[in-house]
C-alpha positions in Angstrom: 81.2 111.8 131.4 83.4 112.4 128.4 86.9 111.8 127.4 89.0 114.4 125.7 91.6 114.0 123.0 93.3 117.4 122.4 95.7 118.8 119.9 96.6 122.5 119.4 93.4 124.5 119.3 91.2 121.4 118.9 89.4 119.1 121.3 87.6 115.9 120.5 85.2 115.2 123.3 83.7 111.7 123.2 81.3 110.0 125.5 82.4 106.7 127.0 80.8 104.5 124.3 82.2 106.7 121.5 85.6 106.6 123.1 85.5 102.8 123.3 84.6 102.6 119.6 87.2 105.2 118.6 90.0 103.3 120.5 88.9 99.9 119.2 89.2 101.1 115.6 92.6 102.7 116.2 93.9 99.6 118.0 92.9 97.4 115.0 94.7 99.8 112.6 97.8 100.5 114.7 98.4 96.8 115.4 98.8 96.1 111.7 101.0 99.2 110.9 103.6 99.2 113.7 107.2 98.8 112.5 109.5 101.3 114.2 110.1 101.7 118.0 108.1 104.9 118.2 105.1 103.2 116.6 105.0 100.7 119.4 105.1 103.5 122.0 102.1 105.2 120.3 100.3 101.8 120.2 101.0 101.5 123.9 99.4 105.0 124.5 96.3 103.7 122.6 96.1 100.5 124.7 96.2 102.6 127.9 92.9 104.2 126.8 91.0 101.0 127.9 88.2 102.3 130.0 87.4 98.8 131.3 90.7 99.0 133.2 91.3 102.8 133.6 87.7 103.7 134.4 84.9 105.2 132.3 85.5 108.9 131.6 89.1 108.6 132.8 91.0 108.4 129.5 92.2 110.7 126.7 95.4 112.5 125.8 96.8 115.7 124.4 99.0 115.5 121.3 101.1 118.2 122.9 102.2 115.7 125.6 103.5 113.1 123.1 107.2 112.8 122.6 107.1 113.2 118.8 110.9 112.9 118.4 114.1 114.9 118.6 114.5 116.0 115.0 112.2 117.6 112.5 112.5 114.4 110.4 111.4 112.2 113.3 108.5 114.4 114.2 107.3 114.4 110.6 107.6 110.7 110.3 105.8 110.0 113.6 103.0 112.4 112.7 102.6 110.7 109.3 102.4 107.3 111.2 99.5 108.6 113.3 97.8 110.0 110.2 98.3 106.6 108.4 96.8 104.8 111.4 93.7 107.0 111.4 93.4 106.7 107.6 93.6 102.9 107.9 90.9 102.9 110.5 88.8 105.2 108.3 89.0 102.6 105.5 87.0 100.2 107.7 90.1 98.0 108.3 89.0 94.9 110.2 85.7 96.4 111.2 84.0 93.1 110.3 85.7 91.6 113.4 83.8 93.9 115.8 80.6 92.7 117.5 78.9 96.0 116.6 78.5 98.4 113.8 80.5 101.6 114.5 78.0 103.9 112.7 79.3 107.2 114.0 82.9 106.3 114.1 83.9 107.8 110.7 83.0 111.3 112.1 85.2 110.8 115.1 88.1 109.5 113.0 87.8 112.3 110.5 87.8 114.9 113.3 90.9 113.3 114.9 92.6 113.1 111.5 92.0 116.8 111.0 93.3 117.6 114.5 96.5 115.6 113.9 96.9 117.1 110.4 96.7 120.7 111.8 98.9 119.9 114.8 102.5 121.0 114.7 104.6 118.7 116.9 106.8 120.8 119.3 110.6 120.6 118.9 110.9 119.3 122.5 110.2 116.0 124.2 106.6 115.4 125.3 105.8 116.6 128.8 103.4 113.9 129.9 104.7 111.1 132.0 101.9 109.0 130.7 103.3 108.8 127.1 104.9 105.3 127.2 108.7 105.2 127.2 110.7 102.8 125.1 110.6 100.2 127.8 106.8 100.4 127.9 106.2 100.0 124.2 103.3 97.7 123.2 105.3 94.7 122.0 103.0 91.9 123.0 100.2 90.7 120.9 96.9 89.1 121.9 96.8 85.8 120.1 93.0 85.6 120.0 92.4 89.2 118.7 95.6 89.8 116.8 96.1 93.3 118.4 98.8 94.7 120.6 98.1 94.8 124.3 99.3 96.9 127.2 102.0 94.7 128.7 103.7 95.5 131.0 100.7 97.4 132.5 98.2 94.5 132.2 97.9 91.2 130.5 94.8 91.5 128.4 94.1 93.4 125.2 91.4 95.9 124.9 89.0 93.3 123.4 89.7 90.7 126.1 88.5 93.2 128.7 85.2 94.0 127.1 
C-alpha cells in the first residue's frame, strides 16, 4: 500500500516505511519551528499521519485541502512556513535522534519541497474536514521526545507509538 501527499499537479506516493520516515523528519522539524497558531494546526496535521494509530496505507493529504489563510499575506506566510519546515528537515535537523538512518529521505523531502513551492494556495478556506481547526492544534509536547503530539486525538507522540 502507499500513501499519497498531493499538491496541484504533483503527487508524492510513498510506501508505508517511506511515509513513516518522511513524517518522522517533518515532525522533528515542525516541532522546533512552530510559533503562530496556524503553525500548530499544520503540526497537528502532520501528527495525524501516524500510521501506527491511523493504519498503514491510510494517511496522506492534499495541499488543496489545507486552510492556508484568508488573505494573500496569510497564505504566503503559511506556505513559507511549510517550506522552512521541509528545509529544516532536509538539513538533517535532529536526525541523530532517530534509531535508523533515513537514507532515501532527502529525495522525498526534496520532492515535497518542490510540490509545495509550485503549489498556489487557493484564496478560499480548505475543504477537508481533516485539516485541524484552531481547537485541534498540536499544542502539547512529548517530554521524552521533545516533539508535538496529536492531543486531543490521542495521548502519545509519533515516536512513542513506534
